[in-house]
Structures are given as C-alpha cells and as structure tokens.
N, C-alpha and C positions, 0 to 999 in steps of 0.2 A: 480901740478895739469896740467899745460897748456904742458908740456910735454906730460901726460899720454893721455891725449884729441888730441894733434897733432898724435900722435903714433895711436890711434883709428882710425882717419882721414884717416892718411896715409895707413893704414890695409883697411879700409872699399874701398878706391881707387882701391887701388892694387886687389882686390876680383872684384871688378865689372869691370875693366878692361880685369882681367883672364875670368868673365864670358861672358863677350861679345865677347871675341876671341876666345871661346869654342862655343857658340853660332853663332858663323859667320861659322865658322870651318864646323858644324853639318850642318849649312843650306846649303854650299855649296857642301859637300857628299851628301845631298839629292838632290839638283837640276841635280847633274850630274848624277842622277837616274831617274831622272823627277819624282820625288815624290814632287812635289810644291803644289797639290792638297791637301796630305795631312795632318792630325789634327796635327799631332807632329812639320809638316814643319809651317804648321800656328801659333801653341804656339810659335816655337822657334824665327818665324817673329814678334811677340807679345811681347815677353819679349825682345827681341832685339830692337823695340822701345821704350818699358818702360827705358831699361839702357840708350838709347841716349839720350833722354830726360833727368836723372839725369845727364849725362855727360852735359849735355849743359846747365846745371844749376853751376854747377863746373866751367865752362869754362865763364860764364856771372859775375861771381863774383872773377874771376881771379885765379883759386883754380888749374887750370888745365893747365900744359904747351902746348904749340903748337905742340909738338914732339909727345903729347901723344894722343890720338883717336882724 
C-alpha cells in the first residue's frame, strides 16, 4: 500500500509541476500580446498562485527537491 500511495503522490506532483509550467507559458504569451488585463490572464494568475501555495507546502515538508520549481 505504501508503494501505491507514493506512486500517487509522485503522479500528483508531476501533474502540478506540468500545470504550473503550462500556466506560466500561457501567461507569458498573453503578456507578449499585452493582454494582462483579460479575464483569462487573471484566472491563470490565480491558478498559478494556488499551485505555488501547494508547491510551498511540499517544499516545507521536504517533499520537493530544490531543483524543482
């Protein structure tokens, strides 16, 4: 059961890191187009903050390597 739980954690972490990267990339594209005031940009910004908070918990408990986000 511990291996299954660890695998689920690793999968979840990978998904969050991918979503964080995708969100950052989309925000950068919108910024280049001067669309920082759009609803989409603001929603992406809120999502990014939420993911940063989750990742900070992982980091606090030593579950996130320093070479990751």
